[in-house]
C-alpha positions as CSV (number, residue, x, y, z in Angstrom):
1,X,0.0,0.0,0.0
2,X,1.4,3.4,-1.1
3,X,1.3,6.2,1.5
4,X,0.1,9.6,0.3
5,X,2.6,12.4,0.8
6,X,1.2,14.8,3.4
7,X,0.8,18.4,2.2
8,X,1.0,19.6,5.8
9,X,4.6,20.8,5.7
10,X,6.9,22.2,8.4
11,X,6.1,25.6,7.1
12,X,2.4,25.1,7.8
13,X,3.2,23.9,11.3
14,X,5.4,27.0,11.9
15,X,2.6,29.3,10.8
16,X,0.1,27.6,13.1
17,X,2.5,28.0,16.0
18,X,3.0,31.6,15.2
19,X,-0.8,32.2,15.0
20,X,-1.3,30.5,18.3
21,X,1.4,32.7,19.9
22,X,-0.1,35.8,18.5
23,X,-3.6,34.8,19.8
24,X,-2.1,33.9,23.2
25,X,-0.4,37.3,23.4
26,X,-3.6,39.1,22.4
27,X,-5.5,37.2,25.0
28,X,-2.9,38.0,27.6
29,X,-3.1,41.7,26.6
30,X,-6.9,41.6,27.0
31,X,-6.5,39.9,30.3
32,X,-4.1,42.5,31.5
33,X,-6.4,45.2,30.3
34,X,-9.3,43.6,32.2
35,X,-7.1,43.2,35.3
36,X,-6.7,46.9,35.8
37,X,-10.5,47.2,36.1
38,X,-10.6,44.8,39.1
39,X,-13.0,42.0,39.8
40,X,-16.0,44.0,38.6
41,X,-14.9,45.8,35.4
42,X,-18.4,47.1,34.6
43,X,-18.9,48.6,38.0
44,X,-15.3,50.0,37.9
45,X,-15.9,51.8,34.6
46,X,-19.2,53.1,35.7
47,X,-17.8,54.5,39.0
48,X,-14.8,56.1,37.3
49,X,-17.0,57.7,34.6
50,X,-19.5,59.0,37.2
51,X,-16.9,60.5,39.6
52,X,-15.0,62.1,36.8
53,X,-18.1,64.0,35.6
54,X,-18.8,65.3,39.1
55,X,-15.0,66.1,39.5
56,X,-15.0,68.2,36.4
57,X,-17.9,70.2,37.8
58,X,-15.9,70.6,41.1
59,X,-18.8,68.8,42.8
60,X,-16.5,66.9,45.2
61,X,-19.3,65.7,47.5
62,X,-21.0,63.8,44.7
63,X,-17.6,62.7,43.3
64,X,-16.5,61.1,46.5
65,X,-18.6,57.8,46.5
66,X,-17.6,56.9,42.9
67,X,-14.0,57.9,43.5
68,X,-13.8,56.0,46.8
69,X,-15.1,52.8,45.2
70,X,-12.7,53.2,42.3
71,X,-9.7,53.8,44.5
72,X,-10.3,50.7,46.7
73,X,-11.4,48.3,44.0
74,X,-9.6,49.3,40.7
75,X,-7.0,52.0,41.4
76,X,-5.1,51.3,38.2
77,X,-8.2,51.8,35.9
78,X,-6.9,55.3,35.2
79,X,-4.1,57.4,36.7
80,X,-6.7,60.1,37.2
81,X,-7.9,58.2,40.3
82,X,-4.7,59.0,42.2
83,X,-4.2,62.3,40.6
84,X,-7.7,63.6,41.4
85,X,-7.9,62.0,44.9
86,X,-5.9,64.6,46.8
87,X,-8.2,67.4,45.5
88,X,-11.3,65.5,46.5
89,X,-10.1,64.5,49.9
90,X,-8.6,67.9,50.7
91,X,-12.0,69.4,50.1
92,X,-13.3,67.4,53.0
93,X,-10.3,68.1,55.2
94,X,-11.1,71.9,54.9
95,X,-14.8,71.3,55.2
96,X,-14.3,69.5,58.6
97,X,-11.8,71.9,60.2
98,X,-14.0,72.1,63.4
99,X,-14.3,68.3,63.7
100,X,-10.7,67.2,64.6
101,X,-11.4,63.5,64.6
102,X,-13.1,63.6,61.1
103,X,-10.5,66.0,59.8
104,X,-7.7,63.7,60.9
105,X,-9.4,60.7,59.3
106,X,-9.5,62.5,56.0
107,X,-5.9,63.5,56.4
108,X,-5.0,59.8,56.9
109,X,-6.8,59.1,53.6
110,X,-4.9,61.9,51.9
111,X,-1.6,60.4,52.9
112,X,-2.8,57.0,51.8
113,X,-3.7,58.4,48.3
114,X,-0.2,59.9,47.9
115,X,1.4,56.6,49.0
116,X,-0.7,54.6,46.6
117,X,0.4,56.8,43.7
118,X,4.0,56.3,44.6
119,X,3.4,52.5,44.8
120,X,1.6,52.4,41.4
121,X,3.7,55.0,39.6
122,X,7.2,55.0,41.2
123,X,8.5,57.3,38.4
124,X,6.4,60.1,40.1
125,X,8.0,59.6,43.5
126,X,9.8,62.9,43.8
127,X,6.9,65.0,42.6
128,X,4.3,63.1,44.7
129,X,6.4,63.2,47.9
130,X,6.8,66.9,47.4
131,X,3.0,67.5,47.2
132,X,2.5,65.2,50.2
133,X,5.2,66.9,52.2
134,X,3.8,70.4,51.5
135,X,0.3,69.3,52.6
136,X,1.9,67.7,55.7
137,X,3.5,71.1,56.4
138,X,0.2,72.9,56.0
139,X,-1.6,70.5,58.4
140,X,1.3,69.8,60.7
141,X,0.0,71.5,63.8
142,X,3.0,71.5,66.2
143,X,5.1,68.6,64.9
144,X,6.8,69.2,61.5
145,X,8.9,66.0,61.6
146,X,6.9,64.0,59.0
147,X,6.7,67.0,56.7
148,X,10.4,67.6,57.0
149,X,11.3,63.9,56.3
150,X,8.9,63.6,53.4
151,X,10.1,66.7,51.6
152,X,13.7,65.6,52.2
153,X,12.9,62.4,50.4
154,X,11.3,64.4,47.6
155,X,14.5,66.5,47.2
156,X,16.7,63.3,47.2
157,X,14.5,61.9,44.4
158,X,14.2,65.0,42.2
159,X,17.5,66.6,43.0
160,X,18.0,69.6,40.7
161,X,14.4,69.3,39.5
162,X,12.9,69.7,42.9
163,X,10.0,72.1,43.0
164,X,11.1,75.5,44.5
165,X,8.1,75.6,46.8
166,X,9.0,72.1,48.2
167,X,12.5,73.5,48.9
168,X,11.0,76.6,50.6
169,X,8.7,74.6,52.8
170,X,11.4,72.1,53.6
171,X,13.6,74.8,54.9
172,X,10.7,76.4,56.9
173,X,10.0,72.9,58.4
174,X,13.6,72.7,59.4
175,X,13.5,76.0,61.1
176,X,10.4,74.9,63.0
177,X,12.3,71.8,64.1
178,X,15.4,73.8,65.0
179,X,13.3,76.0,67.3
180,X,11.8,72.8,68.9
181,X,15.4,71.6,69.5
182,X,14.9,68.6,67.2
183,X,17.7,69.6,64.8
184,X,21.2,71.0,65.4
185,X,22.1,74.3,63.8
186,X,24.8,72.7,61.6
187,X,22.1,70.7,59.9
188,X,20.3,73.9,58.9
189,X,23.6,75.3,57.6
190,X,24.0,72.2,55.4
191,X,20.3,72.3,54.3
192,X,20.7,76.0,53.3
193,X,23.7,75.1,51.2
194,X,21.8,72.3,49.6
195,X,18.5,74.0,48.8
196,X,20.1,77.3,47.7
197,X,22.5,75.4,45.4
198,X,19.5,73.7,43.7
199,X,17.5,77.0,43.3
200,X,20.5,78.9,41.9
201,X,21.1,76.0,39.4
202,X,17.4,76.4,38.3
203,X,17.8,80.1,38.1
204,X,20.6,79.7,35.6
205,X,18.3,77.9,33.2
206,X,15.8,80.8,33.1
207,X,16.3,83.0,30.0
208,X,18.2,86.2,30.7
209,X,15.3,88.4,29.4
210,X,12.6,86.6,31.4
211,X,10.5,88.5,34.0
212,X,8.3,87.3,36.8
213,X,5.3,88.5,34.9
214,X,5.9,86.1,32.0
215,X,7.8,83.3,33.7
216,X,6.1,81.4,36.5
217,X,9.2,79.4,37.3
218,X,11.3,82.5,37.8
219,X,8.7,83.9,40.2
220,X,8.6,80.7,42.2
221,X,12.4,80.5,42.4
222,X,12.8,84.1,43.5
223,X,10.1,83.8,46.1
224,X,11.6,80.6,47.5
225,X,15.1,82.1,47.6
226,X,13.8,85.2,49.3
227,X,12.0,83.4,52.0
228,X,14.8,80.9,52.6
229,X,17.4,83.7,52.8
230,X,15.2,85.7,55.2
231,X,15.0,82.6,57.5
232,X,18.7,81.8,57.2
233,X,19.5,85.4,58.2
234,X,17.9,84.6,61.6
235,X,20.6,81.9,62.3
236,X,23.5,82.9,60.1
237,X,26.3,84.1,62.4
238,X,29.9,84.2,61.0
239,X,31.7,83.6,64.3
240,X,29.3,80.8,65.3
241,X,29.8,79.1,61.9
242,X,33.6,79.4,62.0
243,X,33.7,78.1,65.5
244,X,31.6,75.1,64.4
245,X,33.5,74.3,61.2
246,X,37.1,75.1,62.1
247,X,37.6,71.9,64.2
248,X,36.1,69.8,61.4
249,X,38.7,71.2,59.0
250,X,41.5,70.5,61.5
251,X,40.3,66.9,61.9
252,X,39.9,66.3,58.1
253,X,42.1,68.8,56.1
254,X,41.9,66.5,53.1
255,X,38.1,66.2,53.0
256,X,37.5,68.0,49.7
257,X,33.7,67.8,50.0
258,X,33.8,69.4,53.5
259,X,36.2,72.1,52.3
260,X,34.1,73.0,49.2
261,X,30.9,73.1,51.3
262,X,32.5,75.6,53.7
263,X,33.8,77.7,50.7
264,X,30.4,77.8,49.1
265,X,28.6,78.7,52.3
266,X,31.1,81.5,53.2
267,X,31.0,82.9,49.7
268,X,27.2,83.1,49.8
269,X,27.3,84.9,53.1
270,X,30.2,87.3,52.0
271,X,32.4,85.9,54.8
272,X,35.4,85.7,52.4
273,X,37.6,87.9,54.6
274,X,37.7,85.2,57.3
275,X,40.9,83.2,57.8
276,X,39.0,80.0,57.7
277,X,37.7,80.8,54.2
278,X,41.2,81.4,52.9
279,X,42.5,78.3,54.6
280,X,39.8,76.1,53.1
281,X,40.4,77.6,49.7
282,X,44.2,76.9,49.9
283,X,43.6,73.3,51.1
284,X,41.0,72.6,48.5
285,X,43.1,74.0,45.7
286,X,46.2,72.1,46.8
287,X,44.2,68.8,46.9
288,X,42.3,69.4,43.6
289,X,42.8,72.5,41.6
290,X,39.4,73.6,40.5
291,X,37.5,76.7,39.3
292,X,35.7,77.0,42.7
293,X,38.9,76.6,44.8
294,X,40.8,79.1,42.7
295,X,37.9,81.5,42.9
296,X,38.0,81.1,46.7
297,X,41.7,82.1,46.7
298,X,40.8,85.1,44.5
299,X,38.2,86.2,47.1
300,X,40.3,85.4,50.1
301,X,43.5,87.1,49.0
302,X,41.5,90.1,47.7
303,X,40.0,90.6,51.1
304,X,43.5,90.5,52.6
305,X,44.7,93.2,50.2
306,X,47.0,90.9,48.3
307,X,46.1,92.1,44.8
308,X,48.7,90.2,42.8
309,X,47.8,86.8,44.3
310,X,44.1,87.6,44.0
311,X,44.4,88.4,40.3
312,X,46.5,85.4,39.6
313,X,43.8,83.0,41.1
314,X,41.0,84.8,39.3
315,X,42.8,84.2,36.0
316,X,43.3,80.5,37.1
317,X,39.7,80.1,38.0
318,X,38.6,81.3,34.6
319,X,40.9,78.8,32.9
320,X,39.4,76.0,34.9
321,X,35.8,77.1,34.6
322,X,33.5,74.9,32.4
323,X,30.2,76.6,33.0
324,X,29.7,79.4,30.3
325,X,27.7,81.7,32.5
326,X,30.0,81.4,35.4
327,X,33.0,82.0,33.1
328,X,31.4,85.1,31.7
329,X,30.7,86.5,35.2
330,X,34.3,85.9,36.2
331,X,35.7,87.4,33.0
332,X,33.8,90.6,33.7
333,X,35.2,90.6,37.2
334,X,38.7,90.2,35.7
335,X,38.0,93.0,33.3
336,X,37.2,95.3,36.2
337,X,40.4,94.2,38.0
338,X,42.4,95.0,34.9
339,X,40.6,98.3,34.6
340,X,41.5,99.3,38.2
341,X,45.1,98.5,37.3
342,X,44.8,100.8,34.3
343,X,45.3,97.9,31.9
344,X,42.6,99.2,29.7
345,X,43.2,97.2,26.6
346,X,43.2,94.0,28.6
347,X,40.1,95.1,30.5
348,X,38.1,95.7,27.3
349,X,39.3,92.4,25.8
350,X,38.0,90.5,28.8
351,X,34.7,92.3,28.8
352,X,34.2,91.5,25.2
353,X,35.1,87.9,25.8
354,X,32.5,87.8,28.6
355,X,29.8,89.3,26.3
356,X,30.6,86.7,23.7
357,X,30.0,83.8,26.1
358,X,26.5,84.9,27.2
359,X,24.0,86.1,24.7
360,X,21.6,88.9,25.6
361,X,23.9,90.2,28.4
362,X,24.6,93.9,28.3
363,X,26.7,94.4,31.5
364,X,30.0,94.0,29.7
365,X,29.1,96.8,27.3
366,X,28.1,99.1,30.2
367,X,31.5,98.5,31.7
368,X,33.4,99.2,28.4
369,X,31.3,102.4,28.1
370,X,32.4,103.4,31.6
371,X,36.1,102.8,30.6
372,X,35.7,105.0,27.6
373,X,33.9,107.7,29.5
374,X,36.5,107.7,32.3
375,X,39.6,107.8,30.1
376,X,38.3,110.0,27.2
377,X,40.3,113.1,28.2
378,X,43.6,111.1,28.1
379,X,42.8,110.0,24.6
380,X,43.1,113.4,22.9
381,X,45.2,116.5,22.9
382,X,42.7,119.3,22.4
383,X,39.2,120.4,23.5
384,X,37.6,118.6,20.5
385,X,39.3,115.2,20.3
386,X,39.3,114.8,24.0
387,X,35.6,114.4,23.7
388,X,35.6,111.6,21.1
389,X,35.7,109.0,23.8
390,X,32.4,110.3,25.2
391,X,30.7,109.5,21.9
392,X,32.3,106.0,21.9
393,X,31.1,105.5,25.5
394,X,27.5,106.4,24.4
395,X,27.8,103.9,21.6
396,X,28.5,101.2,24.2
397,X,25.6,102.2,26.4
398,X,23.3,102.1,23.4
399,X,24.6,98.7,22.5
400,X,24.0,97.5,26.1
401,X,20.4,98.7,25.9
402,X,19.7,97.0,22.6
403,X,21.4,93.8,23.7
404,X,19.8,93.5,27.1
405,X,16.3,95.0,27.6
406,X,16.6,94.6,31.4
407,X,19.3,97.3,31.4
408,X,17.1,99.9,29.7
409,X,16.9,102.2,32.7
410,X,20.5,101.9,33.7
411,X,21.7,102.4,30.1
412,X,19.5,105.5,29.6
413,X,20.9,107.0,32.8
414,X,24.5,106.4,31.5
415,X,23.5,107.9,28.1
416,X,22.1,111.0,29.8
417,X,25.3,111.4,31.8
418,X,27.5,111.1,28.6
419,X,25.4,113.8,26.9
420,X,26.3,116.2,29.7
421,X,29.9,116.0,28.5
422,X,29.3,116.5,24.8
423,X,31.5,119.2,23.2
424,X,29.9,122.3,21.7
425,X,30.4,123.0,18.0
426,X,32.9,125.8,18.6
427,X,35.3,123.3,20.3
428,X,35.7,121.6,17.0
429,X,35.2,124.6,14.7
430,X,39.0,124.9,14.1
431,X,39.1,121.4,12.4
432,X,35.7,121.9,10.6
433,X,34.1,118.8,12.3
434,X,30.4,118.6,11.7
435,X,27.8,116.4,13.5
436,X,27.4,113.0,11.9
437,X,31.0,112.8,10.7
438,X,33.0,109.7,11.3
439,X,36.0,110.0,13.6
440,X,38.5,107.7,15.2
441,X,39.1,108.0,19.0
442,X,42.7,108.4,19.8
443,X,44.8,106.7,22.5
444,X,44.0,103.2,23.7
445,X,40.4,103.4,22.8
446,X,41.1,103.5,19.0
447,X,37.5,102.9,17.8
448,X,35.5,104.7,15.2
449,X,32.5,106.7,16.3
450,X,30.1,109.4,15.1
451,X,30.5,113.1,16.0
452,X,27.6,114.7,17.9
453,X,27.3,118.0,19.7
454,X,25.4,119.6,22.6
455,X,22.5,121.8,21.5
């Protein structure tokens, strides 16, 4: 008997297996989709839909039953359940201010909602703990420990992205705990260093021409910095800080992190004339030459009146600096140092270099204008050409104003001052110079400008 050859090939079998796998995957997907709606999907969908409609109308009383059922039975049906929950629950917290027991019960629910969101969506941890911590602060009563610890965790999670208001309330919670003798003062010094460093880093990301009216982030950062600084002023005492930190430096003179922390703190508080500041800067620079350590030596030697050493380390700090904005700021400082030393060409060159590193920044042009105005007389040999530098100075003030809108008032004041020194036509009559003519300023200034006269 002859066996018929089967037409069911290995290829057919492979295709069947593939189809089965696809079907199984699809079924698993559907199963996972159903899982998020809990054991009663129809009831879940109905509850979510119902509470959402009331929520959108801000009718939190009618939203509560549907939201509560959804939260306890199918919290993963939609992320809105844990996002909307705090708003709904906080409505009842405020509504029951007079009933302490009921209010506290709602607060316990509020903390539970935040914790559930962290559990279900761990990627939101920093943000959620920040919201929870701020609410804890607002409802803390007399003990701010939980609020402080929760916002500290938020800061650890979000780092440089931490909400400015979280940092502000974290510091305020710390101050409350300091008063209650739950924290030592050195913890508050460290915390100030940490939160202000984050806020200043955020500030650098804000466009130079932004204002609080058109930039909410700028407004929040400035408000947080202001309140934190005001509170820090209450405890910031130079002698006390030095007395606290000096023994630590003696015990660990090679602890770069400690040294840099002290340098940063003392720089912010303008305590750069203190011997401890200079000592930490020297130790830090010796261990690891860095822009920050070199800048510390510039500040420290400057306060001691050692100008040559101070200038040397400012130049070194600029060489080591990697942040463009910081480098620009330091270059302008160096320009002013050179200017005070009457090294005018070098001063202008550094100011121009600073302007080139930071777009939309007019301060360097203001300074160059000041240099021109202050040295104009020395750049000519008669009543007429000794005024050329005044016109060049005004050119710089105009450039500063057009580059940086925030300097409008300052630049206009400088322009008004320059106009007071304009020559009158008879001063230049003997060379036949007319208004609008192009001239070149003599001496070190050496730039072309346009003649203009007082009325």
